[in-house]
C-alpha positions as CSV (number, residue, x, y, z in Angstrom):
1,M,42.5,-33.2,-28.6
2,K,40.7,-30.8,-30.9
3,R,37.7,-33.2,-31.1
4,V,37.5,-33.3,-27.3
5,M,37.6,-29.5,-27.1
6,W,34.6,-29.3,-29.5
7,L,32.8,-32.1,-27.7
8,V,32.4,-30.1,-24.4
9,P,30.7,-27.0,-26.0
10,A,28.5,-29.3,-28.2
11,I,27.3,-31.1,-25.1
12,L,26.6,-27.9,-23.3
13,F,24.7,-26.5,-26.3
14,F,22.5,-29.5,-26.6
15,C,21.8,-29.5,-22.9
16,A,20.8,-25.8,-23.0
17,T,18.4,-26.4,-26.0
18,A,16.9,-29.4,-24.2
19,K,16.0,-27.2,-21.3
20,A,14.5,-24.6,-23.7
21,Q,12.1,-27.3,-25.0
22,D,10.4,-27.5,-21.6
23,T,9.4,-23.8,-21.9
24,P,5.6,-23.5,-22.4
25,A,4.5,-21.6,-25.5
26,W,1.6,-20.0,-23.7
27,E,0.7,-19.3,-20.0
28,V,-2.9,-18.5,-19.0
29,Y,-3.3,-17.0,-15.5
30,G,-6.4,-16.3,-13.4
31,G,-6.7,-15.4,-9.7
32,Y,-7.3,-12.9,-6.8
33,T,-6.1,-9.3,-6.9
34,Y,-5.7,-6.8,-4.0
35,L,-5.0,-3.1,-4.6
36,K,-3.7,-0.7,-2.0
37,A,-4.7,2.6,-3.7
38,N,-2.9,5.8,-2.6
39,L,-3.4,9.5,-3.3
40,G,-1.1,11.8,-1.4
41,G,-1.3,10.0,1.9
42,T,-5.0,9.0,1.6
43,S,-5.2,5.3,0.9
44,F,-7.9,2.6,0.7
45,N,-8.1,-1.1,-0.2
46,L,-9.9,-2.7,-3.1
47,N,-10.4,-6.5,-3.9
48,G,-11.1,-8.3,-7.1
49,G,-9.6,-10.6,-9.7
50,G,-7.4,-10.6,-12.7
51,G,-6.1,-12.6,-15.5
52,S,-3.3,-12.7,-18.1
53,V,-2.1,-14.4,-21.2
54,S,1.6,-14.7,-21.9
55,E,3.4,-15.9,-25.0
56,N,7.0,-17.1,-24.4
57,L,9.2,-16.3,-27.4
58,N,12.1,-18.3,-26.0
59,N,13.0,-19.7,-22.6
60,W,13.6,-16.3,-21.0
61,F,11.6,-13.6,-22.9
62,G,8.0,-13.1,-23.8
63,G,5.0,-10.7,-23.8
64,R,2.1,-10.5,-21.4
65,F,-1.4,-9.0,-21.7
66,E,-2.9,-8.5,-18.2
67,V,-6.4,-7.4,-17.0
68,N,-7.3,-6.7,-13.4
69,A,-10.7,-5.6,-12.0
70,V,-11.1,-4.5,-8.3
71,G,-13.8,-2.8,-6.4
72,G,-14.9,-1.8,-3.0
73,T,-16.5,0.8,-0.8
74,I,-14.5,4.0,0.1
75,G,-15.3,7.1,2.1
76,G,-16.1,8.0,5.7
77,T,-19.0,7.1,7.9
78,L,-21.4,9.7,6.5
79,E,-20.7,9.3,2.8
80,R,-19.6,6.0,1.3
81,N,-19.1,5.3,-2.4
82,N,-19.0,2.0,-4.2
83,V,-16.1,2.2,-6.8
84,S,-14.5,0.0,-9.4
85,F,-11.1,0.1,-11.0
86,Q,-9.8,-1.9,-14.0
87,T,-6.4,-2.0,-15.6
88,Y,-5.5,-3.2,-19.1
89,T,-1.7,-3.5,-19.6
90,Y,0.8,-5.1,-22.0
91,G,4.5,-5.5,-22.0
92,P,7.6,-7.7,-21.9
93,V,8.2,-10.3,-19.3
94,V,11.7,-11.8,-18.4
95,T,11.7,-15.2,-16.8
96,Y,14.5,-17.2,-15.1
97,R,13.9,-20.9,-15.9
98,K,16.8,-22.6,-14.1
99,F,15.0,-24.2,-11.2
100,D,12.8,-27.3,-11.3
101,R,9.7,-26.1,-9.4
102,L,10.3,-22.3,-9.1
103,T,10.1,-19.8,-12.0
104,P,10.8,-16.2,-11.0
105,F,9.9,-13.4,-13.4
106,A,9.9,-9.6,-13.8
107,H,7.8,-7.4,-16.1
108,L,7.1,-3.8,-17.1
109,Q,3.7,-3.1,-18.7
110,L,2.0,0.0,-20.1
111,G,-1.7,0.5,-20.8
112,A,-4.8,2.1,-19.5
113,V,-6.8,2.2,-16.3
114,H,-10.6,2.8,-16.0
115,A,-12.1,4.0,-12.8
116,S,-15.8,4.5,-11.9
117,Q,-17.4,7.7,-10.7
118,G,-16.4,8.4,-7.1
119,F,-12.9,6.9,-7.4
120,L,-10.6,9.6,-5.9
121,G,-13.5,12.0,-6.1
122,I,-13.8,12.0,-10.0
123,S,-17.2,13.1,-11.2
124,E,-17.6,10.5,-14.0
125,G,-15.9,7.3,-15.1
126,A,-12.7,7.8,-17.1
127,F,-9.8,6.0,-18.9
128,K,-6.3,7.2,-18.0
129,F,-2.7,6.1,-18.5
130,A,-1.3,3.2,-16.3
131,M,2.1,1.7,-15.9
132,S,2.8,-1.5,-13.9
133,G,6.2,-2.9,-13.0
134,G,7.1,-5.8,-10.7
135,G,7.6,-9.5,-10.5
136,G,6.7,-12.7,-8.9
137,A,7.2,-16.4,-9.1
138,D,5.4,-19.5,-10.3
139,F,5.5,-22.6,-8.1
140,A,5.0,-25.7,-10.3
141,L,2.3,-28.1,-9.3
142,S,2.8,-30.3,-12.4
143,E,4.2,-29.8,-15.9
144,R,1.0,-28.1,-16.9
145,A,-0.1,-26.1,-13.8
146,A,1.5,-23.7,-11.3
147,I,0.6,-21.4,-8.5
148,R,1.6,-17.7,-9.1
149,V,2.3,-15.0,-6.5
150,Q,3.0,-11.5,-7.9
151,A,3.6,-8.0,-6.5
152,D,3.5,-4.9,-8.7
153,Y,3.9,-1.1,-8.4
154,L,1.0,0.5,-10.3
155,M,1.3,4.1,-11.4
156,T,-1.9,5.9,-12.5
157,R,-2.9,9.5,-13.2
158,F,-6.3,11.0,-12.2
159,L,-7.2,14.6,-11.5
160,N,-3.8,15.8,-12.9
161,A,-2.1,14.0,-10.0
162,R,0.0,10.8,-9.9
163,Q,-1.1,7.9,-7.7
164,D,1.4,5.3,-6.5
165,N,-0.4,2.0,-5.8
166,I,0.6,-1.5,-4.7
167,Q,-1.1,-4.5,-6.3
168,L,-0.8,-8.0,-5.0
169,S,-2.0,-11.1,-6.9
170,G,-2.2,-14.8,-6.6
171,G,-3.8,-17.6,-8.5
172,L,-3.5,-20.5,-10.9
173,V,-1.4,-20.7,-14.1
174,I,-2.1,-23.2,-16.9
175,R,0.8,-23.9,-19.3
176,I,-0.1,-24.7,-22.9
177,G,2.2,-26.1,-25.6
178,K,6.0,-26.2,-25.7
179,K,8.7,-24.1,-27.2
């Protein structure tokens, strides 16, 4: 009876580790980014692209470095400015890998934002603090490729004021190696 009682946990343990071997060691993402920038009720839309590199330390936890660059034209009919906006963030990512084709995740990242002259009325380009938090899901196309959709809250600080922005992204994920 004692052997049977040890057999069940042993089978569950080996099944859990077999699932962990399907976890990719690295994930490289690239795709489209949309930013809804907001400053105290005034908002505008910027479009661009982004990319990230994630290292999975185990089947549920890893780290992600992410870069996004967006741009567009803002202003009224008399005065219009071409502006650009880039974020560079890093932080932990938590992933739920219990489904065959769907892999949801959540992350919190800290870093910097760079905006060009004219963004929110700033007189010259500047680097400031940025914080991004959100999540999304990867939809597997194959063992090595997936489609990612992601939504993030992006907090920035320009002109001694806080901006609460929404960032939406979508693109292709390439999975490299196995854990």
